C-alpha positions as CSV (number, residue, x, y, z in Angstrom):
1,M,105.4,-36.4,48.3
2,T,103.4,-40.0,48.5
3,K,99.7,-40.6,48.1
4,S,99.8,-42.1,52.1
5,S,102.5,-38.6,54.0
6,L,99.4,-36.7,52.3
7,S,96.9,-38.8,53.5
8,N,97.8,-38.2,57.0
9,K,97.7,-34.6,56.7
10,I,94.3,-34.8,56.0
11,N,91.9,-35.6,59.6
12,F,90.0,-38.9,59.3
13,L,86.2,-39.1,59.8
14,P,84.4,-42.3,60.1
15,N,81.9,-44.1,58.0
16,A,84.5,-44.8,54.9
17,P,83.5,-46.6,51.8
18,Q,85.4,-49.6,51.1
19,P,88.7,-49.1,48.5
20,V,88.3,-48.4,44.7
21,P,90.1,-51.3,43.1
22,E,92.9,-49.9,40.8
23,E,91.9,-52.2,37.6
24,I,89.1,-50.4,35.6
25,T,86.2,-52.6,35.1
26,E,83.4,-52.8,32.5
27,K,81.2,-50.3,34.2
28,D,84.3,-47.6,34.3
29,R,84.3,-47.8,30.3
30,L,80.4,-46.9,30.2
31,Y,80.4,-44.0,32.9
32,F,83.3,-42.4,30.8
33,N,81.7,-43.2,27.1
34,Q,78.5,-42.0,29.0
35,V,80.4,-38.5,30.1
36,I,82.3,-37.8,26.3
37,T,79.9,-39.1,24.0
38,T,78.7,-36.2,22.3
39,D,75.3,-38.1,20.8
40,L,72.2,-37.8,22.3
41,N,69.3,-40.4,23.3
42,A,65.8,-40.3,22.9
43,E,64.6,-39.0,26.2
44,Q,67.5,-36.4,25.8
45,I,66.5,-34.8,22.6
46,E,63.1,-35.2,24.4
47,R,64.4,-32.9,27.3
48,I,65.6,-30.7,24.8
49,L,62.4,-30.3,23.5
50,Q,60.6,-30.7,26.5
51,V,59.5,-26.7,27.7
52,K,58.7,-25.9,31.2
53,E,57.0,-22.6,30.5
54,S,56.2,-20.4,27.0
55,Y,56.6,-16.9,26.7
56,P,53.5,-15.9,24.4
57,L,53.7,-12.7,24.7
58,E,57.0,-11.8,23.8
59,T,57.5,-10.5,20.4
60,S,61.3,-9.7,20.3
61,V,63.5,-12.0,21.7
62,V,67.1,-11.2,22.0
63,G,70.1,-14.0,23.0
64,I,73.6,-13.4,22.4
65,H,75.1,-14.7,25.0
66,W,74.6,-18.9,25.3
67,H,76.6,-22.0,25.1
68,P,74.9,-24.8,22.8
69,E,77.8,-27.0,23.3
70,H,77.3,-30.8,22.3
71,I,73.5,-30.0,21.5
72,P,72.5,-29.9,17.7
73,I,71.6,-26.2,16.9
74,D,68.5,-27.6,15.4
75,L,66.9,-28.9,18.3
76,I,67.4,-26.0,20.2
77,T,66.6,-23.5,17.6
78,K,62.6,-25.8,18.3
79,R,63.1,-25.1,21.9
80,I,63.3,-21.5,21.3
81,S,59.9,-21.7,18.9
82,K,58.2,-23.5,21.4
83,M,59.1,-20.8,24.3
84,F,58.6,-17.7,21.7
85,P,55.6,-19.2,19.4
86,N,54.6,-15.6,18.8
87,K,58.0,-14.2,18.6
88,Q,58.7,-11.7,14.8
89,N,62.1,-9.5,15.6
90,E,64.9,-11.3,17.3
91,L,68.4,-11.4,17.5
92,V,69.8,-15.0,18.8
93,I,73.5,-15.6,18.2
94,P,75.4,-18.7,19.8
95,T,78.6,-18.3,21.8
96,Q,80.3,-21.2,22.4
97,H,83.4,-21.2,24.3
98,N,86.6,-20.4,21.8
99,V,84.5,-22.1,18.7
100,I,82.9,-19.9,16.2
101,T,79.0,-21.2,16.0
102,D,76.1,-20.3,13.1
103,L,73.2,-19.6,14.1
104,N,70.7,-18.0,10.7
105,G,73.3,-16.4,8.9
106,Y,74.6,-15.2,12.0
107,S,77.7,-16.6,14.2
108,G,79.1,-16.0,17.5
109,V,82.0,-17.1,19.8
110,E,82.7,-16.3,24.0
111,V,86.7,-15.7,23.7
112,D,89.1,-16.2,26.5
113,C,91.2,-13.8,27.1
114,Y,94.2,-12.1,29.1
115,S,94.5,-7.8,30.2
116,Q,97.5,-7.8,31.0
117,G,97.2,-4.5,33.3
118,F,94.7,-6.2,35.8
119,N,96.2,-9.3,35.5
120,Q,92.8,-10.8,35.0
121,K,91.5,-13.5,32.6
122,V,88.6,-11.7,31.0
123,Q,85.9,-13.5,28.2
124,L,84.3,-11.4,24.7
125,L,81.4,-11.9,23.5
126,L,82.6,-11.3,19.4
127,H,79.3,-11.8,17.4
128,F,79.4,-11.7,13.4
129,E,77.4,-12.1,9.9
130,S,78.6,-15.3,9.3
131,S,79.6,-14.8,5.8
132,K,82.2,-12.4,7.3
133,V,83.8,-15.4,9.9
134,E,85.0,-17.7,6.3
135,D,87.8,-16.2,5.7
136,A,89.3,-15.2,9.5
137,H,91.9,-17.7,9.1
138,T,93.5,-15.3,12.0
139,L,91.2,-14.5,14.4
140,K,90.2,-18.9,14.0
141,K,94.1,-20.0,14.9
142,M,93.6,-18.0,17.6
143,L,90.3,-19.8,18.5
144,A,91.3,-22.6,18.3
145,H,95.0,-22.1,20.6
146,T,92.7,-20.4,22.8
147,F,90.5,-23.8,23.2
148,K,93.8,-26.3,23.6
149,Y,95.0,-23.8,26.5
150,R,92.1,-24.0,28.0
151,S,91.4,-27.8,27.7
152,S,94.8,-28.2,28.5
153,Q,93.0,-27.4,32.1
154,L,91.7,-30.6,32.6
155,F,94.8,-32.7,32.8
156,E,96.2,-30.3,35.5
157,F,93.3,-30.4,36.6
158,I,93.6,-34.8,37.3
159,K,97.5,-33.9,37.9
160,T,97.0,-32.1,40.8
161,I,94.8,-34.8,43.0
162,D,96.6,-38.1,40.6
163,S,100.3,-37.0,40.9
164,P,99.5,-35.1,43.6
165,V,100.1,-31.8,44.1
166,E,99.7,-31.0,47.5
167,E,99.0,-27.8,48.6
168,R,96.4,-27.6,46.8
169,L,95.0,-31.0,47.8
170,L,95.3,-29.6,51.1
171,S,93.6,-26.2,50.8
172,A,90.9,-28.1,48.7
173,A,90.3,-30.4,51.7
174,A,90.6,-27.9,54.9
175,E,88.0,-25.5,52.6
176,T,85.5,-28.3,52.0
177,G,86.5,-30.8,55.8
178,A,87.5,-33.6,53.3
179,N,88.9,-36.0,54.8
180,S,92.1,-38.7,53.9
181,T,89.1,-41.4,53.1
182,L,87.2,-38.9,50.8
183,V,90.7,-37.9,48.8
184,D,92.3,-41.4,48.2
185,F,88.3,-42.0,47.2
186,V,88.6,-39.4,44.7
187,R,91.9,-40.0,43.4
188,A,91.2,-43.9,42.5
189,Y,88.9,-42.9,40.1
190,V,90.1,-39.5,38.5
191,S,93.2,-42.5,37.8
192,K,91.2,-44.3,36.2
193,I,89.7,-41.5,34.4
194,K,93.2,-40.6,33.4
195,K,93.6,-44.0,32.4
196,L,90.8,-44.4,30.1
197,L,92.0,-41.1,28.5
198,E,95.2,-42.1,27.4
199,D,94.2,-45.1,26.0
200,D,91.9,-43.8,23.4
201,F,92.5,-40.0,23.4
202,E,92.5,-40.0,19.5
203,N,88.7,-41.2,19.9
204,V,87.7,-38.9,22.1
205,P,85.6,-35.6,21.1
206,K,87.5,-33.0,22.0
207,A,84.3,-30.7,23.0
208,S,84.4,-32.9,26.2
209,I,87.8,-32.0,27.1
210,K,86.9,-30.1,29.8
211,N,86.7,-29.2,33.6
212,K,83.7,-31.4,33.9
213,L,84.6,-34.4,32.4
214,L,85.2,-35.1,36.2
215,R,82.5,-33.7,38.0
216,N,80.3,-35.5,35.0
217,F,81.9,-39.2,35.6
218,F,81.3,-38.8,39.2
219,D,77.8,-38.2,39.1
220,C,77.5,-41.6,37.3
221,L,79.0,-43.1,40.7
222,R,75.5,-41.7,42.0
223,A,74.2,-45.1,41.0
224,D,76.8,-47.5,42.6
225,H,77.5,-45.6,45.7
226,D,75.8,-43.0,48.6
227,E,74.6,-39.8,48.2
228,V,76.2,-38.5,50.9
229,L,79.9,-39.3,49.4
230,I,79.6,-38.4,45.6
231,D,78.0,-35.0,47.1
232,R,81.0,-34.7,49.3
233,A,83.4,-36.0,46.2
234,Q,81.7,-33.2,44.0
235,N,82.9,-30.6,46.4
236,F,85.7,-31.2,46.9
237,L,86.6,-32.1,43.0
238,T,84.9,-27.9,42.8
239,A,87.3,-26.5,45.4
240,V,90.4,-28.5,43.8
241,K,89.4,-26.8,40.8
242,K,88.9,-23.5,42.1
243,T,93.2,-23.4,42.9
244,V,94.0,-25.4,39.8
245,K,92.1,-22.3,37.8
246,E,94.0,-19.8,40.3
247,S,97.0,-20.8,39.5
248,F,96.9,-22.2,35.9
249,P,98.8,-19.1,34.1
250,L,97.2,-16.5,32.4
251,Q,100.0,-15.0,29.7
252,Y,99.3,-18.1,27.1
253,F,96.0,-16.4,26.7
254,Y,95.8,-14.1,23.5
255,R,95.5,-10.0,25.4
256,T,92.5,-8.6,25.2
257,S,93.4,-5.4,23.3
258,E,94.8,-8.1,20.8
259,I,91.3,-10.4,20.1
260,I,89.3,-6.7,20.5
261,E,92.2,-5.5,17.6
262,E,91.5,-8.8,15.0
263,A,87.6,-9.1,15.6
264,R,87.2,-5.7,14.6
265,S,89.3,-5.9,11.4
266,I,86.5,-8.4,10.0
267,G,83.8,-6.7,11.3
268,A,82.3,-7.7,15.1
269,G,79.9,-7.0,17.3
270,I,81.8,-7.0,21.4
271,V,80.0,-7.5,24.0
272,I,81.9,-7.9,28.1
273,P,79.8,-10.1,29.4
274,H,79.7,-11.2,33.7
275,P,80.0,-7.8,35.0
276,E,80.6,-8.9,38.7
277,Q,83.5,-10.4,37.5
278,F,85.2,-8.3,34.9
279,W,84.7,-4.9,37.5
280,P,88.1,-3.4,35.6
281,V,87.5,-4.4,32.0
282,L,84.8,-1.5,32.1
283,L,86.9,1.4,33.3
284,A,89.7,0.5,30.3
285,D,87.5,1.9,27.9
286,Y,87.8,-1.2,25.6
287,D,86.5,-0.3,22.0
288,V,83.4,-2.6,22.5
289,D,80.0,-2.0,21.1
290,G,78.4,-3.1,24.8
291,I,78.1,-4.4,28.4
292,E,76.2,-7.4,29.2
293,V,74.2,-6.1,32.9
294,W,72.5,-8.9,33.7
295,N,72.9,-12.9,33.4
296,P,71.8,-15.5,35.9
297,Q,75.4,-14.5,37.2
298,S,75.4,-11.5,38.4
299,Q,72.1,-9.5,38.8
300,R,73.0,-7.7,41.3
301,Y,74.2,-4.3,39.5
302,T,72.3,-4.0,37.0
303,D,70.0,-1.2,37.8
304,F,73.8,0.5,38.3
305,L,74.7,-0.6,35.5
306,V,72.5,0.7,33.0
307,S,72.8,4.3,34.7
308,I,76.4,4.0,34.4
309,I,76.0,3.1,30.7
310,N,73.7,5.8,30.6
311,K,76.1,8.3,31.7
312,K,78.9,6.8,29.3
313,N,76.3,8.1,26.3
314,R,76.2,11.0,27.7
315,E,79.9,12.0,27.8
316,S,80.7,11.2,24.6
317,Q,77.6,11.7,23.0
318,Y,79.0,13.4,20.0
319,Q,81.0,9.8,19.0
320,K,79.9,8.0,15.5
321,R,78.5,4.8,18.1
322,K,76.7,4.4,21.4
323,L,77.2,1.8,24.0
324,L,74.3,-1.0,23.9
325,V,72.8,-2.9,26.7
326,F,73.1,-6.0,26.7
327,M,71.2,-9.0,28.6
328,G,72.4,-12.5,28.8
329,D,70.9,-15.8,29.4
330,D,74.2,-17.4,29.1
331,T,72.6,-21.1,28.8
332,H,74.2,-24.6,29.0
333,F,72.2,-27.0,27.3
334,G,75.4,-29.6,28.0
335,E,73.3,-29.0,31.6
336,K,69.5,-30.0,30.1
337,I,70.1,-33.2,28.8
338,K,71.4,-34.2,31.8
339,D,68.8,-36.7,34.5
340,P,67.1,-34.4,36.3
341,S,69.0,-35.6,39.5
342,Q,72.0,-34.7,38.4
343,Q,71.4,-31.4,37.3
344,N,72.7,-28.5,38.2
345,P,69.8,-26.3,38.6
346,D,71.1,-23.1,38.8
347,K,72.1,-24.0,35.0
348,A,69.3,-26.3,34.2
349,N,66.6,-23.7,34.4
350,R,68.4,-21.1,32.4
351,E,66.7,-20.0,28.9
352,V,67.8,-18.3,26.3
353,G,66.1,-14.7,25.9
354,V,64.9,-15.5,29.0
355,Q,65.6,-12.0,30.6
356,P,63.5,-10.7,33.7
357,S,65.3,-7.6,34.1
358,W,63.8,-6.0,30.9
359,D,60.7,-5.8,32.1
360,D,61.8,-5.1,36.3
361,L,60.2,-1.8,36.4
362,S,63.2,-0.6,38.4
363,I,65.4,-1.0,35.9
364,Q,63.1,0.1,33.6
365,K,63.2,3.6,34.3
366,N,67.2,4.0,33.5
367,L,66.3,1.9,30.0
368,I,63.9,3.7,29.0
369,K,66.1,7.3,30.0
370,G,69.0,5.4,27.6
371,N,66.6,4.9,24.6
372,F,67.3,1.1,24.9
373,S,64.3,-1.9,25.1
374,K,64.9,-5.4,23.5
375,E,63.4,-4.3,20.2
376,Q,65.9,-1.0,19.8
377,V,69.0,-2.9,21.1
378,I,68.3,-6.0,17.7
379,E,67.9,-3.1,15.1
380,D,71.4,-0.9,16.6
381,Y,73.3,-4.3,16.7
382,K,72.0,-5.6,13.3
383,S,72.9,-2.6,12.1
384,R,76.3,-2.5,13.6
385,L,76.8,-6.4,12.2
386,A,75.8,-5.7,8.5
């Protein structure tokens, strides 16, 4: 289908931007280099080191679900120390997507995998003593495959807009009210991004090959275009990304059971994150150490999930290991270095170790019944990882 015929199917609205020239400009290259770079400037370093709030009364810190992205670990540890100046007891393990990352003798990763029985992508948090990862050759190859496959979604995202894939664009346009001129505006810049990627792909940091590359590039365009236009473009991109994810084949991920089996073979701890997204997995009785009952995206069922874990532990009281309660802040450090005007506030405000539900009096009732506390989780999980 031609681009013009697609545009005719999407209602035109007035107040359109000027057409985008096809040639790649120096400003296009500048924005592209900004969004793919993994180097930090002085202002970005300062954003990491400046904390809005500290917690001097907190002596125990748990952070087993967070993403350094391309931010140096030493800057992150300085930030955590500023936030918790009196910490005495901690378990802080980074969980990069499909890449094992180390901090203070512990390593972690958040793995995408596929639960065939539910026909659903799920994620698992794996944690290790770092020494156990050195010879984990098979797991590293599985993660490398998963990282490569997940990264390929960016190219499907680009193809959907640039080629285009008609049914996906029409669906996204209907959902967001995008008009033909907005679609053409988005496509023009996506085509440029595609060309810039192809021209210098070998030098593009692999950590930058992800869906948010498009979103970050369009945020740069706020300097040259109306804010409302870019907001609408971002809404449309988000809707297109949703259709791409829904159509993305899951069978190329490793099965959940395969990841668990390989992780257990090298002594990993395993936690199920994002409970509201992965309800079926909680019913599957997988061999895991615990369940994340709270994170900034999953707060609705925290007390209920603690009750379910308590019930499971009572019913299996003669088993060697009980299920543990975890809370994951799901911090994304790449969001914190952006200009505040371009940040996603929900993500930018997340902080490693800041998990209010530990201190929620109503939730504490069930935590106490299960003998759960931050101190207990740190001690118990460390002993399992040893």
